[in-house]
Biopython code that builds the backbone (N, CA, C, O; Angstrom):
import numpy as np
from Bio.PDB.StructureBuilder import StructureBuilder

atoms = [
    (1, "MET", "N", (-50.214, 36.132, -203.936)),
    (1, "MET", "CA", (-49.764, 35.547, -202.705)),
    (1, "MET", "C", (-50.003, 36.535, -201.564)),
    (1, "MET", "O", (-49.695, 37.721, -201.679)),
    (2, "VAL", "N", (-50.546, 36.035, -200.479)),
    (2, "VAL", "CA", (-50.841, 36.867, -199.313)),
    (2, "VAL", "C", (-49.683, 36.768, -198.319)),
    (2, "VAL", "O", (-49.225, 35.676, -197.983)),
    (3, "THR", "N", (-49.229, 37.915, -197.863)),
    (3, "THR", "CA", (-48.200, 37.982, -196.830)),
    (3, "THR", "C", (-48.853, 38.511, -195.563)),
    (3, "THR", "O", (-49.465, 39.579, -195.576)),
    (4, "ARG", "N", (-48.726, 37.767, -194.471)),
    (4, "ARG", "CA", (-49.322, 38.202, -193.204)),
    (4, "ARG", "C", (-48.219, 38.679, -192.275)),
    (4, "ARG", "O", (-47.229, 37.982, -192.054)),
    (5, "SER", "N", (-48.406, 39.871, -191.737)),
    (5, "SER", "CA", (-47.482, 40.373, -190.720)),
    (5, "SER", "C", (-48.267, 40.571, -189.431)),
    (5, "SER", "O", (-49.450, 40.910, -189.455)),
    (6, "THR", "N", (-47.604, 40.358, -188.321)),
    (6, "THR", "CA", (-48.243, 40.474, -187.017)),
    (6, "THR", "C", (-47.513, 41.528, -186.203)),
    (6, "THR", "O", (-46.284, 41.531, -186.132)),
    (7, "SER", "N", (-48.274, 42.420, -185.590)),
    (7, "SER", "CA", (-47.676, 43.435, -184.726)),
    (7, "SER", "C", (-48.237, 43.271, -183.314)),
    (7, "SER", "O", (-49.370, 42.833, -183.121)),
    (8, "TYR", "N", (-47.419, 43.632, -182.347)),
    (8, "TYR", "CA", (-47.800, 43.542, -180.943)),
    (8, "TYR", "C", (-47.641, 44.908, -180.308)),
    (8, "TYR", "O", (-46.736, 45.667, -180.656)),
    (9, "ARG", "N", (-48.529, 45.216, -179.374)),
    (9, "ARG", "CA", (-48.453, 46.491, -178.665)),
    (9, "ARG", "C", (-48.861, 46.250, -177.221)),
    (9, "ARG", "O", (-49.945, 45.732, -176.954)),
    (10, "LEU", "N", (-47.989, 46.627, -176.290)),
    (10, "LEU", "CA", (-48.335, 46.511, -174.885)),
    (10, "LEU", "C", (-49.320, 47.609, -174.524)),
    (10, "LEU", "O", (-49.140, 48.766, -174.905)),
    (11, "ARG", "N", (-50.343, 47.249, -173.799)),
    (11, "ARG", "CA", (-51.314, 48.233, -173.325)),
    (11, "ARG", "C", (-50.764, 48.789, -172.021)),
    (11, "ARG", "O", (-50.405, 48.022, -171.128)),
    (12, "ALA", "N", (-50.694, 50.096, -171.897)),
    (12, "ALA", "CA", (-50.053, 50.685, -170.725)),
    (12, "ALA", "C", (-50.780, 51.936, -170.253)),
    (12, "ALA", "O", (-51.437, 52.640, -171.020)),
    (13, "ALA", "N", (-50.635, 52.174, -168.973)),
    (13, "ALA", "CA", (-51.116, 53.426, -168.391)),
    (13, "ALA", "C", (-50.008, 54.454, -168.573)),
    (13, "ALA", "O", (-48.958, 54.148, -169.137)),
    (14, "ALA", "N", (-50.239, 55.647, -168.103)),
    (14, "ALA", "CA", (-49.211, 56.690, -168.191)),
    (14, "ALA", "C", (-48.035, 56.319, -167.295)),
    (14, "ALA", "O", (-48.227, 55.654, -166.277)),
    (15, "PRO", "N", (-46.824, 56.736, -167.653)),
    (15, "PRO", "CA", (-45.659, 56.452, -166.807)),
    (15, "PRO", "C", (-45.867, 57.039, -165.405)),
    (15, "PRO", "O", (-46.364, 58.155, -165.254)),
    (16, "GLN", "N", (-45.477, 56.270, -164.386)),
    (16, "GLN", "CA", (-45.636, 56.692, -163.001)),
    (16, "GLN", "C", (-44.273, 57.059, -162.424)),
    (16, "GLN", "O", (-43.321, 56.296, -162.588)),
    (17, "PRO", "N", (-44.149, 58.212, -161.749)),
    (17, "PRO", "CA", (-42.855, 58.614, -161.186)),
    (17, "PRO", "C", (-42.450, 57.733, -160.008)),
    (17, "PRO", "O", (-43.296, 57.243, -159.261)),
    (18, "VAL", "N", (-41.147, 57.542, -159.859)),
    (18, "VAL", "CA", (-40.585, 56.809, -158.728)),
    (18, "VAL", "C", (-39.872, 57.825, -157.847)),
    (18, "VAL", "O", (-38.981, 58.541, -158.302)),
    (19, "LYS", "N", (-40.277, 57.881, -156.572)),
    (19, "LYS", "CA", (-39.707, 58.852, -155.644)),
    (19, "LYS", "C", (-38.367, 58.346, -155.112)),
    (19, "LYS", "O", (-38.213, 57.169, -154.785)),
    (20, "GLY", "N", (-37.424, 59.246, -155.035)),
    (20, "GLY", "CA", (-36.116, 58.909, -154.488)),
    (20, "GLY", "C", (-35.477, 60.165, -153.932)),
    (20, "GLY", "O", (-36.162, 61.148, -153.648)),
    (21, "GLU", "N", (-34.161, 60.132, -153.778)),
    (21, "GLU", "CA", (-33.445, 61.294, -153.272)),
    (21, "GLU", "C", (-32.495, 61.803, -154.337)),
    (21, "GLU", "O", (-31.803, 61.020, -154.988)),
    (22, "CYS", "N", (-32.462, 63.112, -154.514)),
    (22, "CYS", "CA", (-31.567, 63.730, -155.479)),
    (22, "CYS", "C", (-30.169, 63.780, -154.880)),
    (22, "CYS", "O", (-29.943, 64.479, -153.892)),
    (23, "ALA", "N", (-29.239, 63.053, -155.461)),
    (23, "ALA", "CA", (-27.883, 62.955, -154.912)),
    (23, "ALA", "C", (-26.980, 64.092, -155.373)),
    (23, "ALA", "O", (-25.864, 64.223, -154.871)),
    (24, "THR", "N", (-27.424, 64.908, -156.303)),
    (24, "THR", "CA", (-26.555, 65.975, -156.824)),
    (24, "THR", "C", (-26.625, 67.244, -155.992)),
    (24, "THR", "O", (-25.822, 68.154, -156.197)),
    (25, "LEU", "N", (-27.557, 67.327, -155.065)),
    (25, "LEU", "CA", (-27.663, 68.504, -154.203)),
    (25, "LEU", "C", (-26.737, 68.363, -152.992)),
    (25, "LEU", "O", (-26.375, 67.253, -152.602)),
    (26, "ASP", "N", (-26.359, 69.503, -152.404)),
    (26, "ASP", "CA", (-25.521, 69.465, -151.192)),
    (26, "ASP", "C", (-26.249, 68.747, -150.057)),
    (26, "ASP", "O", (-25.656, 67.938, -149.344)),
    (27, "SER", "N", (-27.519, 69.043, -149.898)),
    (27, "SER", "CA", (-28.328, 68.322, -148.911)),
    (27, "SER", "C", (-29.414, 67.580, -149.696)),
    (27, "SER", "O", (-30.385, 68.194, -150.139)),
    (28, "PRO", "N", (-29.255, 66.249, -149.872)),
    (28, "PRO", "CA", (-30.198, 65.481, -150.690)),
    (28, "PRO", "C", (-31.639, 65.665, -150.239)),
    (28, "PRO", "O", (-31.941, 65.663, -149.046)),
    (29, "GLY", "N", (-32.514, 65.822, -151.217)),
    (29, "GLY", "CA", (-33.927, 65.988, -150.940)),
    (29, "GLY", "C", (-34.747, 65.064, -151.822)),
    (29, "GLY", "O", (-34.213, 64.420, -152.725)),
    (30, "PRO", "N", (-36.043, 65.001, -151.559)),
    (30, "PRO", "CA", (-36.886, 64.102, -152.365)),
    (30, "PRO", "C", (-36.963, 64.578, -153.818)),
    (30, "PRO", "O", (-37.011, 65.775, -154.099)),
    (31, "ALA", "N", (-36.972, 63.613, -154.719)),
    (31, "ALA", "CA", (-37.027, 63.932, -156.144)),
    (31, "ALA", "C", (-37.551, 62.729, -156.912)),
    (31, "ALA", "O", (-37.572, 61.607, -156.406)),
    (32, "THR", "N", (-37.967, 62.985, -158.129)),
    (32, "THR", "CA", (-38.333, 61.893, -159.022)),
    (32, "THR", "C", (-37.046, 61.376, -159.649)),
    (32, "THR", "O", (-36.333, 62.118, -160.324)),
    (33, "VAL", "N", (-36.753, 60.094, -159.420)),
    (33, "VAL", "CA", (-35.488, 59.538, -159.898)),
    (33, "VAL", "C", (-35.663, 58.625, -161.109)),
    (33, "VAL", "O", (-34.690, 58.301, -161.790)),
    (34, "ALA", "N", (-36.890, 58.213, -161.378)),
    (34, "ALA", "CA", (-37.142, 57.328, -162.516)),
    (34, "ALA", "C", (-38.640, 57.292, -162.781)),
    (34, "ALA", "O", (-39.431, 57.895, -162.056)),
    (35, "PHE", "N", (-39.006, 56.584, -163.818)),
    (35, "PHE", "CA", (-40.414, 56.365, -164.140)),
    (35, "PHE", "C", (-40.632, 54.876, -164.370)),
    (35, "PHE", "O", (-39.757, 54.182, -164.886)),
    (36, "VAL", "N", (-41.801, 54.396, -163.984)),
    (36, "VAL", "CA", (-42.177, 53.005, -164.187)),
    (36, "VAL", "C", (-43.381, 52.980, -165.118)),
    (36, "VAL", "O", (-44.333, 53.738, -164.932)),
    (37, "LEU", "N", (-43.336, 52.112, -166.117)),
    (37, "LEU", "CA", (-44.465, 51.970, -167.027)),
    (37, "LEU", "C", (-45.243, 50.726, -166.636)),
    (37, "LEU", "O", (-44.728, 49.611, -166.723)),
    (38, "GLN", "N", (-46.474, 50.914, -166.208)),
    (38, "GLN", "CA", (-47.309, 49.791, -165.794)),
    (38, "GLN", "C", (-48.105, 49.308, -167.002)),
    (38, "GLN", "O", (-48.864, 50.067, -167.605)),
    (39, "THR", "N", (-47.920, 48.038, -167.344)),
    (39, "THR", "CA", (-48.625, 47.479, -168.498)),
    (39, "THR", "C", (-49.714, 46.523, -168.030)),
    (39, "THR", "O", (-49.637, 45.957, -166.939)),
    (40, "PHE", "N", (-50.724, 46.353, -168.869)),
    (40, "PHE", "CA", (-51.777, 45.387, -168.600)),
    (40, "PHE", "C", (-52.232, 44.804, -169.929)),
    (40, "PHE", "O", (-52.848, 45.478, -170.755)),
    (41, "LYS", "N", (-51.913, 43.550, -170.104)),
    (41, "LYS", "CA", (-52.237, 42.809, -171.331)),
    (41, "LYS", "C", (-51.528, 43.408, -172.551)),
    (41, "LYS", "O", (-50.721, 44.329, -172.423)),
    (42, "ALA", "N", (-51.840, 42.877, -173.719)),
    (42, "ALA", "CA", (-51.215, 43.331, -174.959)),
    (42, "ALA", "C", (-52.208, 43.157, -176.105)),
    (42, "ALA", "O", (-53.198, 42.436, -175.980)),
    (43, "GLU", "N", (-51.931, 43.827, -177.220)),
    (43, "GLU", "CA", (-52.760, 43.696, -178.425)),
    (43, "GLU", "C", (-51.936, 43.021, -179.513)),
    (43, "GLU", "O", (-50.767, 43.346, -179.722)),
    (44, "LYS", "N", (-52.561, 42.087, -180.191)),
    (44, "LYS", "CA", (-51.939, 41.407, -181.335)),
    (44, "LYS", "C", (-52.789, 41.736, -182.553)),
    (44, "LYS", "O", (-54.005, 41.544, -182.530)),
    (45, "GLN", "N", (-52.160, 42.232, -183.620)),
    (45, "GLN", "CA", (-52.912, 42.636, -184.805)),
    (45, "GLN", "C", (-52.239, 42.093, -186.064)),
    (45, "GLN", "O", (-51.029, 42.228, -186.247)),
    (46, "ASP", "N", (-53.048, 41.476, -186.926)),
    (46, "ASP", "CA", (-52.555, 40.911, -188.185)),
    (46, "ASP", "C", (-52.885, 41.832, -189.346)),
    (46, "ASP", "O", (-53.977, 42.396, -189.418)),
    (47, "THR", "N", (-51.923, 41.979, -190.257)),
    (47, "THR", "CA", (-52.111, 42.754, -191.483)),
    (47, "THR", "C", (-51.781, 41.855, -192.663)),
    (47, "THR", "O", (-50.694, 41.280, -192.725)),
    (48, "ASP", "N", (-52.714, 41.730, -193.599)),
    (48, "ASP", "CA", (-52.509, 40.926, -194.802)),
    (48, "ASP", "C", (-52.215, 41.856, -195.972)),
    (48, "ASP", "O", (-52.947, 42.816, -196.214)),
    (49, "THR", "N", (-51.134, 41.563, -196.697)),
    (49, "THR", "CA", (-50.761, 42.323, -197.884)),
    (49, "THR", "C", (-50.745, 41.372, -199.060)),
    (49, "THR", "O", (-50.205, 40.270, -198.970)),
    (50, "CYS", "N", (-51.342, 41.801, -200.175)),
    (50, "CYS", "CA", (-51.431, 40.941, -201.354)),
    (50, "CYS", "C", (-51.169, 41.775, -202.603)),
    (50, "CYS", "O", (-51.678, 42.888, -202.736)),
    (51, "GLU", "N", (-50.376, 41.230, -203.510)),
    (51, "GLU", "CA", (-50.035, 41.933, -204.752)),
    (51, "GLU", "C", (-51.041, 41.681, -205.875)),
    (51, "GLU", "O", (-51.064, 42.419, -206.860)),
    (52, "ASP", "N", (-51.859, 40.660, -205.738)),
    (52, "ASP", "CA", (-52.770, 40.313, -206.842)),
    (52, "ASP", "C", (-54.179, 39.986, -206.344)),
    (52, "ASP", "O", (-54.733, 38.931, -206.652)),
    (53, "GLN", "N", (-54.742, 40.909, -205.571)),
    (53, "GLN", "CA", (-56.091, 40.750, -205.028)),
    (53, "GLN", "C", (-57.116, 41.023, -206.123)),
    (53, "GLN", "O", (-57.031, 42.042, -206.808)),
    (54, "ALA", "N", (-58.079, 40.129, -206.294)),
    (54, "ALA", "CA", (-59.082, 40.300, -207.338)),
    (54, "ALA", "C", (-60.421, 40.785, -206.783)),
    (54, "ALA", "O", (-61.281, 41.232, -207.541)),
    (55, "GLN", "N", (-60.601, 40.698, -205.461)),
    (55, "GLN", "CA", (-61.894, 41.042, -204.875)),
    (55, "GLN", "C", (-61.693, 41.923, -203.645)),
    (55, "GLN", "O", (-60.772, 41.700, -202.859)),
    (56, "LEU", "N", (-62.551, 42.914, -203.485)),
    (56, "LEU", "CA", (-62.499, 43.808, -202.336)),
    (56, "LEU", "C", (-63.321, 43.241, -201.191)),
    (56, "LEU", "O", (-64.223, 42.431, -201.404)),
    (57, "LEU", "N", (-63.002, 43.674, -199.966)),
    (57, "LEU", "CA", (-63.827, 43.308, -198.823)),
    (57, "LEU", "C", (-65.188, 43.978, -198.938)),
    (57, "LEU", "O", (-65.307, 45.047, -199.537)),
    (58, "CYS", "N", (-66.199, 43.365, -198.376)),
    (58, "CYS", "CA", (-67.540, 43.960, -198.330)),
    (58, "CYS", "C", (-67.638, 44.898, -197.125)),
    (58, "CYS", "O", (-66.823, 44.813, -196.206)),
    (59, "SER", "N", (-68.604, 45.768, -197.124)),
    (59, "SER", "CA", (-68.818, 46.659, -195.979)),
    (59, "SER", "C", (-69.063, 45.862, -194.706)),
    (59, "SER", "O", (-68.632, 46.268, -193.627)),
    (60, "ASN", "N", (-69.749, 44.735, -194.822)),
    (60, "ASN", "CA", (-70.058, 43.905, -193.653)),
    (60, "ASN", "C", (-68.815, 43.251, -193.059)),
    (60, "ASN", "O", (-68.871, 42.740, -191.940)),
    (61, "ASP", "N", (-67.698, 43.254, -193.779)),
    (61, "ASP", "CA", (-66.453, 42.700, -193.265)),
    (61, "ASP", "C", (-65.745, 43.663, -192.302)),
    (61, "ASP", "O", (-64.828, 43.263, -191.585)),
    (62, "MET", "N", (-66.172, 44.922, -192.289)),
    (62, "MET", "CA", (-65.526, 45.931, -191.452)),
    (62, "MET", "C", (-66.097, 45.905, -190.035)),
    (62, "MET", "O", (-67.255, 45.547, -189.824)),
    (63, "GLU", "N", (-65.263, 46.292, -189.069)),
    (63, "GLU", "CA", (-65.615, 46.210, -187.656)),
    (63, "GLU", "C", (-66.901, 46.960, -187.305)),
    (63, "GLU", "O", (-67.685, 46.479, -186.487)),
    (64, "GLY", "N", (-67.127, 48.112, -187.899)),
    (64, "GLY", "CA", (-68.312, 48.909, -187.594)),
    (64, "GLY", "C", (-69.620, 48.216, -187.935)),
    (64, "GLY", "O", (-70.665, 48.557, -187.381)),
    (65, "LEU", "N", (-69.574, 47.242, -188.846)),
    (65, "LEU", "CA", (-70.787, 46.502, -189.232)),
    (65, "LEU", "C", (-70.705, 45.043, -188.796)),
    (65, "LEU", "O", (-71.393, 44.184, -189.348)),
    (66, "GLY", "N", (-69.858, 44.766, -187.798)),
    (66, "GLY", "CA", (-69.802, 43.424, -187.233)),
    (66, "GLY", "C", (-68.724, 42.510, -187.793)),
    (66, "GLY", "O", (-68.677, 41.335, -187.431)),
    (67, "GLY", "N", (-67.861, 43.011, -188.660)),
    (67, "GLY", "CA", (-66.809, 42.184, -189.256)),
    (67, "GLY", "C", (-65.527, 42.168, -188.445)),
    (67, "GLY", "O", (-65.487, 42.659, -187.317)),
    (68, "ASP", "N", (-64.481, 41.601, -189.026)),
    (68, "ASP", "CA", (-63.206, 41.419, -188.339)),
    (68, "ASP", "C", (-62.093, 42.356, -188.817)),
    (68, "ASP", "O", (-60.949, 42.194, -188.391)),
    (69, "TYR", "N", (-62.382, 43.317, -189.676)),
    (69, "TYR", "CA", (-61.356, 44.197, -190.226)),
    (69, "TYR", "C", (-61.551, 45.633, -189.733)),
    (69, "TYR", "O", (-62.679, 46.113, -189.629)),
    (70, "VAL", "N", (-60.430, 46.318, -189.430)),
    (70, "VAL", "CA", (-60.519, 47.716, -188.990)),
    (70, "VAL", "C", (-60.187, 48.683, -190.115)),
    (70, "VAL", "O", (-60.621, 49.834, -190.091)),
    (71, "SER", "N", (-59.414, 48.223, -191.111)),
    (71, "SER", "CA", (-59.134, 49.074, -192.260)),
    (71, "SER", "C", (-58.704, 48.223, -193.442)),
    (71, "SER", "O", (-58.257, 47.087, -193.285)),
    (72, "ALA", "N", (-58.849, 48.797, -194.624)),
    (72, "ALA", "CA", (-58.415, 48.126, -195.853)),
    (72, "ALA", "C", (-58.128, 49.204, -196.891)),
    (72, "ALA", "O", (-58.830, 50.212, -196.968)),
    (73, "SER", "N", (-57.084, 48.976, -197.690)),
    (73, "SER", "CA", (-56.791, 49.907, -198.775)),
    (73, "SER", "C", (-56.402, 49.111, -200.013)),
    (73, "SER", "O", (-55.766, 48.061, -199.926)),
    (74, "TYR", "N", (-56.801, 49.636, -201.164)),
    (74, "TYR", "CA", (-56.580, 48.942, -202.432)),
    (74, "TYR", "C", (-56.075, 49.936, -203.468)),
    (74, "TYR", "O", (-56.515, 51.085, -203.501)),
    (75, "THR", "N", (-55.158, 49.494, -204.306)),
    (75, "THR", "CA", (-54.655, 50.290, -205.414)),
    (75, "THR", "C", (-54.747, 49.440, -206.665)),
    (75, "THR", "O", (-54.260, 48.309, -206.687)),
    (76, "ALA", "N", (-55.376, 49.980, -207.720)),
    (76, "ALA", "CA", (-55.487, 49.240, -208.980)),
    (76, "ALA", "C", (-54.093, 48.995, -209.542)),
    (76, "ALA", "O", (-53.309, 49.925, -209.730)),
    (77, "GLN", "N", (-53.805, 47.739, -209.803)),
    (77, "GLN", "CA", (-52.487, 47.370, -210.306)),
    (77, "GLN", "C", (-52.524, 47.093, -211.803)),
    (77, "GLN", "O", (-51.675, 47.574, -212.554)),
    (78, "ARG", "N", (-53.510, 46.316, -212.229)),
    (78, "ARG", "CA", (-53.645, 45.975, -213.649)),
    (78, "ARG", "C", (-55.115, 45.973, -214.031)),
    (78, "ARG", "O", (-55.975, 45.587, -213.239)),
    (79, "PHE", "N", (-55.389, 46.402, -215.233)),
    (79, "PHE", "CA", (-56.729, 46.328, -215.779)),
    (79, "PHE", "C", (-56.728, 45.209, -216.812)),
    (79, "PHE", "O", (-56.033, 45.289, -217.824)),
    (80, "LEU", "N", (-57.504, 44.176, -216.552)),
    (80, "LEU", "CA", (-57.548, 43.025, -217.452)),
    (80, "LEU", "C", (-58.702, 43.171, -218.432)),
    (80, "LEU", "O", (-59.468, 44.131, -218.354)),
    (81, "ASP", "N", (-58.824, 42.248, -219.331)),
    (81, "ASP", "CA", (-59.835, 42.272, -220.390)),
    (81, "ASP", "C", (-61.244, 42.086, -219.805)),
    (81, "ASP", "O", (-61.566, 40.989, -219.348)),
    (82, "PRO", "N", (-62.087, 43.120, -219.807)),
    (82, "PRO", "CA", (-63.429, 43.006, -219.233)),
    (82, "PRO", "C", (-64.357, 42.115, -220.054)),
    (82, "PRO", "O", (-65.353, 41.624, -219.524)),
    (83, "GLU", "N", (-64.059, 41.898, -221.322)),
    (83, "GLU", "CA", (-64.918, 41.058, -222.163)),
    (83, "GLU", "C", (-64.814, 39.577, -221.791)),
    (83, "GLU", "O", (-65.728, 38.802, -222.069)),
    (84, "ASN", "N", (-63.732, 39.195, -221.181)),
    (84, "ASN", "CA", (-63.550, 37.800, -220.773)),
    (84, "ASN", "C", (-63.781, 37.620, -219.282)),
    (84, "ASN", "O", (-63.236, 36.697, -218.676)),
    (85, "ASP", "N", (-64.575, 38.485, -218.691)),
    (85, "ASP", "CA", (-64.893, 38.427, -217.265)),
    (85, "ASP", "C", (-63.683, 38.634, -216.367)),
    (85, "ASP", "O", (-63.694, 38.225, -215.206)),
    (86, "ASN", "N", (-62.660, 39.253, -216.884)),
    (86, "ASN", "CA", (-61.498, 39.612, -216.072)),
    (86, "ASN", "C", (-61.620, 41.077, -215.706)),
    (86, "ASN", "O", (-61.839, 41.925, -216.571)),
    (87, "GLY", "N", (-61.480, 41.373, -214.423)),
    (87, "GLY", "CA", (-61.633, 42.757, -213.992)),
    (87, "GLY", "C", (-60.306, 43.387, -213.650)),
    (87, "GLY", "O", (-59.317, 43.223, -214.363)),
    (88, "ILE", "N", (-60.299, 44.101, -212.563)),
    (88, "ILE", "CA", (-59.121, 44.823, -212.106)),
    (88, "ILE", "C", (-58.395, 43.967, -211.077)),
    (88, "ILE", "O", (-59.026, 43.290, -210.265)),
    (89, "VAL", "N", (-57.084, 44.001, -211.113)),
    (89, "VAL", "CA", (-56.271, 43.334, -210.098)),
    (89, "VAL", "C", (-55.708, 44.422, -209.188)),
    (89, "VAL", "O", (-55.149, 45.411, -209.661)),
    (90, "PHE", "N", (-55.862, 44.228, -207.872)),
    (90, "PHE", "CA", (-55.476, 45.235, -206.884)),
    (90, "PHE", "C", (-54.267, 44.796, -206.066)),
    (90, "PHE", "O", (-54.029, 43.605, -205.867)),
    (91, "THR", "N", (-53.521, 45.772, -205.605)),
    (91, "THR", "CA", (-52.578, 45.571, -204.515)),
    (91, "THR", "C", (-53.349, 45.959, -203.262)),
    (91, "THR", "O", (-53.934, 47.041, -203.206)),
    (92, "SER", "N", (-53.357, 45.092, -202.258)),
    (92, "SER", "CA", (-54.212, 45.362, -201.104)),
    (92, "SER", "C", (-53.455, 45.257, -199.788)),
    (92, "SER", "O", (-52.453, 44.552, -199.667)),
    (93, "THR", "N", (-53.979, 45.990, -198.806)),
    (93, "THR", "CA", (-53.553, 45.879, -197.420)),
    (93, "THR", "C", (-54.821, 45.843, -196.583)),
    (93, "THR", "O", (-55.623, 46.777, -196.610)),
    (94, "GLU", "N", (-54.995, 44.755, -195.838)),
    (94, "GLU", "CA", (-56.194, 44.574, -195.013)),
    (94, "GLU", "C", (-55.754, 44.327, -193.574)),
    (94, "GLU", "O", (-54.972, 43.415, -193.303)),
    (95, "VAL", "N", (-56.267, 45.154, -192.643)),
    (95, "VAL", "CA", (-55.863, 45.085, -191.239)),
    (95, "VAL", "C", (-57.011, 44.523, -190.418)),
    (95, "VAL", "O", (-58.119, 45.059, -190.418)),
    (96, "ARG", "N", (-56.724, 43.431, -189.717)),
    (96, "ARG", "CA", (-57.736, 42.778, -188.872)),
    (96, "ARG", "C", (-57.839, 43.453, -187.506)),
    (96, "ARG", "O", (-56.921, 44.144, -187.064)),
    (97, "LYS", "N", (-58.968, 43.237, -186.857)),
    (97, "LYS", "CA", (-59.212, 43.753, -185.517)),
    (97, "LYS", "C", (-58.186, 43.154, -184.550)),
    (97, "LYS", "O", (-57.831, 41.980, -184.664)),
    (98, "GLU", "N", (-57.711, 43.969, -183.597)),
    (98, "GLU", "CA", (-56.717, 43.466, -182.654)),
    (98, "GLU", "C", (-57.335, 42.444, -181.703)),
    (98, "GLU", "O", (-58.527, 42.475, -181.400)),
    (99, "GLU", "N", (-56.481, 41.547, -181.253)),
    (99, "GLU", "CA", (-56.882, 40.514, -180.302)),
    (99, "GLU", "C", (-56.161, 40.829, -178.991)),
    (99, "GLU", "O", (-54.955, 41.074, -179.000)),
    (100, "ILE", "N", (-56.875, 40.827, -177.868)),
    (100, "ILE", "CA", (-56.267, 41.096, -176.566)),
    (100, "ILE", "C", (-55.655, 39.786, -176.069)),
    (100, "ILE", "O", (-56.340, 38.769, -175.965)),
    (101, "ILE", "N", (-54.341, 39.828, -175.759)),
    (101, "ILE", "CA", (-53.625, 38.643, -175.298)),
    (101, "ILE", "C", (-52.880, 38.956, -174.008)),
    (101, "ILE", "O", (-52.769, 40.118, -173.616)),
    (102, "GLU", "N", (-52.371, 37.921, -173.352)),
    (102, "GLU", "CA", (-51.560, 38.106, -172.152)),
    (102, "GLU", "C", (-50.188, 38.639, -172.550)),
    (102, "GLU", "O", (-49.697, 38.345, -173.640)),
    (103, "GLU", "N", (-49.576, 39.413, -171.678)),
    (103, "GLU", "CA", (-48.249, 39.971, -171.959)),
    (103, "GLU", "C", (-47.224, 38.874, -172.227)),
    (103, "GLU", "O", (-46.311, 39.060, -173.031)),
    (104, "SER", "N", (-47.373, 37.736, -171.560)),
    (104, "SER", "CA", (-46.408, 36.646, -171.713)),
    (104, "SER", "C", (-46.445, 36.027, -173.113)),
    (104, "SER", "O", (-45.511, 35.317, -173.487)),
    (105, "GLU", "N", (-47.495, 36.277, -173.890)),
    (105, "GLU", "CA", (-47.614, 35.747, -175.243)),
    (105, "GLU", "C", (-46.903, 36.620, -176.284)),
    (105, "GLU", "O", (-46.789, 36.223, -177.444)),
    (106, "VAL", "N", (-46.431, 37.792, -175.887)),
    (106, "VAL", "CA", (-45.720, 38.680, -176.810)),
    (106, "VAL", "C", (-44.285, 38.195, -176.947)),
    (106, "VAL", "O", (-43.585, 38.066, -175.943)),
    (107, "PRO", "N", (-43.827, 37.920, -178.177)),
    (107, "PRO", "CA", (-42.447, 37.452, -178.349)),
    (107, "PRO", "C", (-41.443, 38.460, -177.790)),
    (107, "PRO", "O", (-41.490, 39.643, -178.130)),
    (108, "GLY", "N", (-40.541, 37.991, -176.938)),
    (108, "GLY", "CA", (-39.520, 38.848, -176.358)),
    (108, "GLY", "C", (-39.950, 39.601, -175.108)),
    (108, "GLY", "O", (-39.133, 40.301, -174.511)),
    (109, "ALA", "N", (-41.202, 39.478, -174.696)),
    (109, "ALA", "CA", (-41.683, 40.249, -173.547)),
    (109, "ALA", "C", (-40.992, 39.827, -172.250)),
    (109, "ALA", "O", (-40.878, 40.634, -171.328)),
    (110, "GLU", "N", (-40.538, 38.602, -172.165)),
    (110, "GLU", "CA", (-39.873, 38.162, -170.936)),
    (110, "GLU", "C", (-38.545, 38.882, -170.723)),
    (110, "GLU", "O", (-37.995, 38.847, -169.622)),
    (111, "ASN", "N", (-38.025, 39.534, -171.761)),
    (111, "ASN", "CA", (-36.764, 40.275, -171.645)),
    (111, "ASN", "C", (-36.955, 41.706, -171.170)),
    (111, "ASN", "O", (-35.976, 42.409, -170.918)),
    (112, "LEU", "N", (-38.204, 42.148, -171.044)),
    (112, "LEU", "CA", (-38.457, 43.540, -170.635)),
    (112, "LEU", "C", (-38.305, 43.697, -169.133)),
    (112, "LEU", "O", (-38.480, 44.797, -168.607)),
]
sb = StructureBuilder()
sb.init_structure("model")
sb.init_model(0)
sb.init_chain("A")
sb.init_seg("    ")
for serial, (resi, resn, name, xyz) in enumerate(atoms, 1):
    if name == "N":
        sb.init_residue(resn, " ", resi, " ")
    sb.init_atom(name, np.array(xyz, "f"), 0.0, 1.0, " ", f" {name:<3s}", serial, name[0])
structure = sb.get_structure()
């Protein structure tokens, strides 16, 4: 059974200082009073995890050769009978290429 998880990441520039006045001094002067994080769009990335994967991804499935995956890892879970055309069963994690989406499409982003 394949389990798909989705992660979101806001794309952001470096935090920008907000100029204000330092109220703790006897004579208030200019100071940085806060920081603002400017975001632009977001990334959505899917990760598929499977406990009983029978086949590995091909090299052509990876992003560097034109595919949709950025990484994949496999661990041999069971070795089946090779005489009956049964091979190795893997536990796998396959990460797809991120998709650029609008910030409003990120769940909970309207609360930020």
